[in-house]
C-alpha positions, 0 to 999 in steps of 0.5 A, spaced: 507 469 488 502 470 482 503 463 479 504 465 471 510 461 467 511 467 463 514 471 469 518 464 471 524 466 474 528 463 468 525 467 463 526 473 467 533 471 466 533 471 459 529 478 459 535 481 464 539 478 458 537 480 452 536 488 455 543 488 459 547 482 455 552 477 460 557 478 465 561 474 470 557 478 475 552 473 479 545 476 478 540 477 484 534 476 485 528 479 490 522 480 491 517 484 494 509 484 494 504 489 493 499 490 500 492 492 501 489 495 508 483 491 510 481 497 515 484 504 519 484 508 513 487 516 513 489 514 520 497 513 518 499 520 517 495 523 525 500 517 528 492 511 529 492 505 527 491 501 521 491 494 519 494 492 512 496 485 510 501 483 503 498 481 497 501 475 493 502 480 488 508 484 486 515 486 484 520 482 482 527 485 481 533 482 478 539 486 479 547 485 478 553 489 479 557 493 473 562 496 477 563 501 472 559 507 474 552 506 469 545 505 472 541 501 466 533 500 469 528 497 465 521 494 466 517 487 463 511 493 464 513 499 460 518 499 454 522 505 457 529 503 459 534 508 462 542 509 461 545 513 467 551 516 470 553 517 475 552 524 477 545 523 473 542 518 479 541 525 483 535 527 479 529 525 477 528 522 471 522 525 468 515 523 470 515 515 470 516 510 475 525 510 474 524 515 480 522 509 486 529 506 484 533 512 484 530 515 490 532 509 494 539 510 490 539 517 493 538 515 500 543 511 500 548 516 497 545 521 503 548 515 508 554 515 506 554 509 502 558 509 495 555 506 490 558 503 484 552 502 479 548 496 477 543 494 471 535 492 474 530 488 471 523 490 474 517 486 473 511 486 476 504 484 476 500 489 481 495 493 476 497 500 475 493 505 480 489 500 483 492 503 489 495 496 491 502 500 493 506 498 486 511 504 489 512 502 495 513 494 492 518 497 487 522 501 493 522 496 498 524 491 493 530 496 491 533 497 498 533 490 500 536 488 494 541 494 495 542 492 503 543 485 500 549 487 495 553 492 498 551 489 505 550 496 508 546 491 514 540 496 515 535 493 519 528 492 515 526 497 518 531 502 516 529 499 509 522 502 510 524 509 512 529 509 506 523 508 502 518 512 505 524 517 504 525 516 497 518 517 496 517 523 500 523 527 499 525 525 491 518 523 488 515 528 492 508 524 495 507 525 502 505 518 504 505 515 511 510 510 513 503 503 512 506 502 505 513 501 505 512 498 512 506 492 509 510 491 503 517 490 509 514 487 514 508 482 511 507 475 513 504 469 509 496 468 512 497 474 516 495 482 517 498 487 520 496 491 526 501 498 526 501 504 530 504 509 525 506 512 531 510 508 535 511 503 529 510 497 534 506 492 531 503 486 531 502 480 526 495 478 527 493 470 523 488 472 519 484 464 518 479 466 512 476 459 513 471 459 507 472 466 505 477 470 500 478 478 500 477 480 493 480 486 491 476 490 486 478 496 481 474 501 479 478 504 474 476 511 475 481 516 472 483 520 480 481 527 480 484 532 485 486 527 489 493 530 492 489 537 493 484 534 497 489 529 500 492 535 503 486 539 506 484 532 510 491 533 512 489 540 515 483 539 517 486 533 522 492 540 524 485 544 526 482 538 529 489 537 533 490 545 534 483 545 538 483 538 543 490 538 544 490 544 549 484 540 553 485 533 552 493 533 553 494 528 546 499 529 541 497 525 536 490 525 533 491 517 533 491 517 541 484 521 541 478 516 544 471 518 541 468 520 548 473 524 549 471 527 542 464 527 544 466 531 551 470 536 546 465 538 541 463 545 543 470 546 541 468 545 534 463 550 534 466 554 528 470 547 525 465 544 523 469 539 518 475 538 522 469 535 527 467 530 521 474 528 521 476 528 527 470 523 529 471 518 523 480 517 526 477 516 533 472 511 530 477 508 526 481 507 530 477 504 535 475 499 529 482 496 528 483 495 536 476 491 536 478 488 529 484 484 532 479 480 537 474 478 532 479 475 527 482 473 533 475 469 535 473 467 527 468 472 528 469 474 521 462 477 521 464 482 526 470 484 522 466 485 515 461 489 519 467 494 521 468 494 514 463 496 512 462 501 518 470 503 516 467 505 509 460 508 511 465 514 515 470 514 510 464 516 505 460 520 509 465 524 515 472 523 512 469 525 504 474 521 501 469 516 497 466 516 490 460 515 486 463 509 483 467 506 489 460 507 492 456 503 487 462 498 488 461 497 494 453 497 495 453 491 490 457 487 493 453 488 499 448 485 495 452 479 494 450 472 498 454 471 503 458 478 503 461 480 510 463 486 508 466 492 503 469 498 503 474 503 499 482 501 501 487 506 500 486 514 499 479 513 495 476 518 490 477 511 485 481 506 486 479 500 489 475 496 494 477 491 498 471 485 500 469 479 504 467 473 499 465 466 500 469 463 497 464 459 493 461 465 491 467 469 488 465 467 480 458 469 482 460 475 485 464 478 479 458 475 474 453 479 479 458 486 480 461 487 474 455 488 468 451 491 474 457 496 476 458 497 468 450 499 467 451 505 473 457 508 472 459 506 464 465 504 468 469 497 467 471 494 473 477 489 475 478 483 480 482 481 483 481 475 488 488 477 493 491 471 499 495 474 503 502 474 501 509 474 504 514 480 504 520 483 501 526 477 500 530 473 496 527 468 490 531 463 488 530 460 481 525 454 484 520 460 485 515 463 481 515 471 479 
C-alpha cells in the first residue's frame, strides 16, 4: 500500500460519512492492488504462461450495507456519484468506472445471491490508463467485499472468475484471466507464474537485491487498441488451425519453438500468423526460463529475457509503438539497467524496467527529458514494490 497520509483509512472514513451520512451499520474496508506483468505478454488468451506481480498501489473500498435496495457509488478520484435502485443495477451506467462494480453485482445476482443495497466509496492510487489494471483492481476488491459481507463463501478463484466475467459480459472487454488472477493471488515480494489454460500457478520469490522495478507510463493516447487486439486473436487462431492437426496441440500456448520450426511450411500463405505463433512459442519459453533464473538470483539473465520479450513484441507481434520503443531504448542506455520492455496491451501504456536502486533518480532524470525531446510527450515514473493481493484492511493500515 502506498503511504500517503491524505488517503489514511481515518480520512477515508470521514469522506465516506460526508458522502453517505451516518448509519448503525458498520463500514468495512478492503484493498486490492494493481498488477504489472514482468514477462509473458499476449500469451494469456492463447492459454500460455504469464508472470505478473501485484504492485504497492491499488484500490481501497469502504462499503456499508444499507438494506434499502439502494446502491450508491462514489470515488475520491472522480466527481461522479451514482445512486441506483435495485432494478437499475442490471444495466451499464454510461461509459465510466461504475460499470466495474455493477458488473460484479450482476455476476452475484446471476448466481442467485440476494442483494439488499450498499454504499461504496472507492479510492485508488493506480494511474488511470497506465496498464496497471485499475479495472481488475476495482472488480476484485468489490467481489471480495461482497463475498465477505454476504457470507457467500466463494473461493478466491471463483471471485477471480466473477471479476473476469464482469469485464467480459458486462463491460464488454474480452480480456484473459491474468489481470484479475494476479490482483487476487499476489503475494508480497513474489511474482506468479500462471498457466492461463489450466490456472496452475506457482508463487516465485522475487528477490531483487539492489534493484527496483520501475514502471514508466508513455502517456501516449492509445489508438486502435481493441481492433488490433482482436486482429491478433484472429491471427493466433489461424496459426492454431494450421498447427493443431499435425502437432496435436489444443491451444497455442502448448506450442514449442522446435515444433513450429518443423512446421513452417504450413504457413506458405500465412506469413503473419507464423510471426504471431513464433512470438507465442518463444515468449512461453522465456517465462519458463525466467523462473529458475530468478530462483538462482540471476537477475542479468532475467533482464535479458525482458529485452528479448520486448523485441519480439515489437518485431513479431507488432504491438509496440514509437513512444514505447523510445522509452525502452533510453532505459537500456542507462547505467546498470538489466532489462526493459513494454508491459500490457502495448500501443502505448507502460514499460517495465529493472533499475539499480541507487540509479532510480538518475534514471528518471536522464530518461524523462530525452523521451520528451524524442516524442513531445511527458513520461511518468512509478518505482513499485511487489505487493500483496486482495484482502481486508484495518484502521492501522494506510490506504
